[in-house]
C-alpha positions as CSV (number, residue, x, y, z in Angstrom):
1,Q,-19.3,132.1,-164.0
2,S,-17.0,129.7,-162.6
3,G,-13.7,128.4,-165.3
4,P,-13.3,125.0,-166.8
5,A,-12.7,122.2,-164.0
6,V,-8.9,121.5,-164.0
7,P,-7.4,117.9,-163.0
8,P,-5.3,117.3,-160.4
9,E,-2.2,116.6,-160.9
10,Q,-1.4,112.9,-160.7
11,F,1.6,111.5,-158.5
12,D,4.6,110.5,-160.2
13,P,6.4,107.5,-158.3
14,Y,8.9,108.6,-160.7
15,N,9.8,111.6,-160.4
16,S,10.0,112.1,-164.6
17,V,11.6,108.7,-164.7
18,S,11.4,106.9,-167.4
19,P,9.6,103.6,-166.1
20,D,11.7,102.1,-169.2
21,E,14.9,103.8,-168.6
22,E,18.0,101.7,-167.7
23,I,19.7,102.5,-164.4
24,G,22.8,100.8,-163.3
25,G,21.9,98.1,-166.0
26,V,18.5,97.0,-164.8
27,S,14.6,99.0,-165.4
28,A,13.5,102.1,-163.5
29,T,10.2,99.9,-162.4
30,E,12.4,97.1,-161.1
31,V,14.1,99.6,-159.1
32,A,11.2,101.0,-158.2
33,S,10.0,97.9,-157.0
34,Y,12.8,97.2,-155.3
35,V,13.2,101.0,-153.2
36,R,8.5,101.3,-152.8
37,I,9.3,103.9,-149.7
38,N,10.9,107.6,-151.4
39,T,11.0,106.4,-155.1
40,R,10.6,110.0,-155.7
41,R,13.9,111.0,-153.9
42,Y,15.8,107.8,-155.2
43,L,14.8,107.1,-158.6
44,P,16.4,110.7,-159.9
45,R,18.9,110.6,-157.8
46,F,20.1,107.0,-158.6
47,K,19.8,108.2,-162.4
48,T,22.0,110.9,-162.1
49,L,25.0,109.2,-160.6
50,D,24.6,106.0,-163.2
51,K,25.2,108.1,-165.6
52,S,27.4,110.9,-164.0
53,G,29.8,107.8,-162.8
54,K,30.3,109.9,-159.3
55,K,30.5,108.1,-156.4
56,V,29.7,110.8,-153.7
57,S,26.2,113.1,-153.3
58,W,24.3,113.9,-150.0
59,N,21.9,111.7,-148.1
60,W,20.6,113.8,-145.2
61,C,19.2,111.1,-143.0
62,A,21.7,108.6,-144.2
63,F,24.1,111.0,-142.3
64,L,22.0,111.6,-139.1
65,F,21.3,108.2,-138.9
66,G,24.0,106.2,-140.0
67,P,24.2,102.7,-139.5
68,S,20.8,102.6,-139.1
69,W,20.5,103.9,-141.7
70,L,21.4,101.3,-143.9
71,F,19.9,98.5,-141.7
72,F,16.7,100.5,-142.9
73,R,17.8,100.2,-146.6
74,K,18.5,96.4,-145.5
75,C,21.6,97.1,-146.7
76,H,23.0,94.7,-143.6
77,L,26.7,94.3,-144.5
78,Y,27.2,97.8,-145.1
79,G,25.1,98.6,-141.5
80,L,27.5,95.4,-139.4
81,G,30.7,97.2,-141.0
82,A,29.3,100.5,-139.9
83,M,28.3,99.8,-136.3
84,L,32.3,98.2,-136.1
85,F,33.6,101.9,-136.8
86,S,31.5,103.4,-134.4
87,A,32.7,100.9,-131.9
88,V,36.0,101.9,-132.4
89,A,34.2,105.9,-131.7
90,Y,32.5,104.4,-128.7
91,L,35.8,102.8,-127.1
92,M,37.3,105.9,-127.7
93,M,35.3,107.6,-125.8
94,C,34.7,105.1,-122.6
95,P,37.6,106.4,-120.6
96,M,36.4,109.5,-120.2
97,Y,32.5,108.2,-119.4
98,S,34.5,106.0,-117.1
99,D,36.3,108.6,-114.9
100,Y,33.0,110.6,-115.4
101,N,30.5,107.4,-114.2
102,R,33.3,107.1,-110.9
103,A,33.3,110.6,-109.9
104,L,29.3,110.0,-110.1
105,Y,29.3,107.1,-108.2
106,G,31.8,108.2,-105.3
107,V,29.5,111.0,-104.4
108,F,25.8,108.9,-105.3
109,G,27.0,105.7,-104.8
110,N,26.2,105.3,-100.9
111,M,23.0,107.0,-100.8
112,T,19.3,106.3,-101.3
113,A,17.4,107.2,-103.8
114,E,15.0,108.8,-101.1
115,E,17.8,110.8,-99.9
116,I,18.7,111.9,-103.9
117,S,15.3,113.2,-103.3
118,K,15.3,114.9,-100.7
119,I,18.3,117.0,-101.7
120,T,17.3,121.0,-102.4
121,D,20.4,122.6,-103.4
122,M,22.8,120.4,-105.5
123,T,25.3,122.6,-106.9
124,P,27.7,121.3,-103.4
125,Y,27.0,117.4,-105.3
126,V,27.9,119.0,-108.6
127,E,31.0,121.1,-107.5
128,R,31.8,117.7,-106.2
129,V,31.6,115.3,-109.2
130,L,33.2,117.6,-111.2
131,T,35.8,118.2,-108.8
132,D,36.9,114.4,-108.7
133,F,36.4,113.8,-112.3
134,F,38.9,116.5,-113.0
135,K,41.3,114.8,-111.0
136,M,41.0,111.3,-112.6
137,S,40.9,112.4,-116.1
138,D,43.8,113.1,-117.4
139,Q,44.8,115.1,-121.2
140,W,45.1,111.8,-122.9
141,T,41.7,110.7,-122.1
142,A,40.2,113.5,-122.9
143,L,42.2,113.9,-126.1
144,L,40.9,110.5,-127.0
145,F,37.6,111.6,-126.1
146,Y,37.8,114.6,-128.8
147,L,39.4,111.8,-131.5
148,G,36.2,109.2,-130.9
149,I,33.6,112.5,-131.1
150,L,35.1,113.2,-134.2
151,F,35.5,109.9,-135.7
152,M,31.9,109.2,-134.8
153,I,31.1,112.0,-137.1
154,G,33.4,110.6,-139.8
155,V,31.7,107.6,-139.7
156,H,28.0,109.4,-140.2
157,L,29.7,111.9,-142.6
158,V,31.1,109.2,-145.0
159,I,27.9,107.2,-144.9
160,G,26.2,110.4,-145.8
161,L,28.0,111.2,-149.1
162,F,28.3,107.7,-150.1
163,G,25.1,106.4,-148.7
164,D,23.3,106.7,-152.0
165,R,25.9,104.6,-154.0
166,I,26.0,101.9,-151.3
167,Y,22.2,102.2,-152.0
168,L,22.1,101.9,-155.7
169,S,24.5,99.2,-155.8
170,H,22.9,97.3,-153.4
171,C,19.3,97.5,-155.1
172,V,20.9,96.8,-158.7
173,E,23.1,93.6,-156.8
174,K,19.7,92.6,-155.2
175,I,17.3,92.9,-158.6
176,R,19.8,90.9,-160.6
177,V,19.4,88.0,-158.4
178,I,16.2,88.0,-159.1
179,R,16.1,88.2,-162.7
180,E,18.5,85.2,-162.4
181,N,16.5,83.0,-160.2
182,E,14.6,80.8,-162.6
183,E,11.9,79.9,-160.1
184,I,11.0,83.3,-159.6
185,D,7.6,84.1,-162.0
186,N,7.1,87.0,-160.8
187,K,9.9,89.1,-161.2
188,L,8.4,92.4,-160.2
189,Q,6.6,90.9,-157.1
190,A,9.8,89.2,-155.4
191,M,11.3,92.5,-156.2
192,L,8.4,94.4,-154.1
193,V,8.9,91.5,-151.0
194,M,12.5,91.5,-151.1
195,G,13.0,95.0,-151.3
196,G,11.5,98.2,-149.3
197,V,12.9,98.9,-146.3
198,N,13.4,97.4,-142.5
199,P,12.1,99.9,-139.7
200,F,12.6,96.7,-137.4
201,A,16.5,96.1,-138.0
202,A,16.7,99.8,-137.9
203,A,15.3,100.1,-134.5
204,L,17.8,96.8,-133.5
205,S,20.8,98.4,-134.8
206,F,19.9,101.5,-132.9
207,Y,19.3,99.7,-129.8
208,G,22.5,97.6,-130.4
209,A,25.1,100.4,-130.5
210,S,23.3,101.6,-127.3
211,L,24.5,98.2,-125.5
212,I,27.7,97.9,-127.6
213,F,28.8,101.2,-125.9
214,Q,27.4,99.7,-122.4
215,L,29.1,96.9,-122.4
216,L,32.5,98.7,-123.9
217,L,32.0,100.8,-120.7
218,N,31.1,98.4,-118.0
219,L,34.7,97.0,-119.5
220,F,36.4,99.8,-118.2
221,V,34.2,100.7,-115.0
222,A,35.3,97.3,-114.0
């Protein structure tokens, strides 16, 4: 005999947070409406940060994607600031990249693509590139390069640690602006429209960072 049917567990977008509970002076319902995507993660995290007063938590997506995550979550001003710091890191790494590109061009620059494709043994060419590269670079260039890498990791680390707090402050600020706008009749609908995520801005920031690095590199090559 089969047992009694067990009703499927209902999906809870609030993840056990009460819809009427206040987070940063606004309701969890308003926060959920503005966040829209992945509310099950952010609502409990926002609640913990708000009640404890802590500034630091950990967000893997924020750490891995850095400035692009900030743009994805529509924290555009913070994203621009993070990109400026990333540009400093790129600037520190450019001299070594420039030396390597010059060494690469010195070996393959006068060869056509067809000639390069006919090379069967790349070992002597790679050795020439590395030899020229080490002749061009010095210890200060290498030190600057590694400091740039550490600085870039530091930027991502800061975003990973403070990303949730930044996003909470951003959500609360935008929700209050919508609340105080008397021209908006349906507040929750406005939060749904103005909130959420912006994949286009995230992708644009990623390619924009690559473009900034290329422009800086061209300055050094020139």
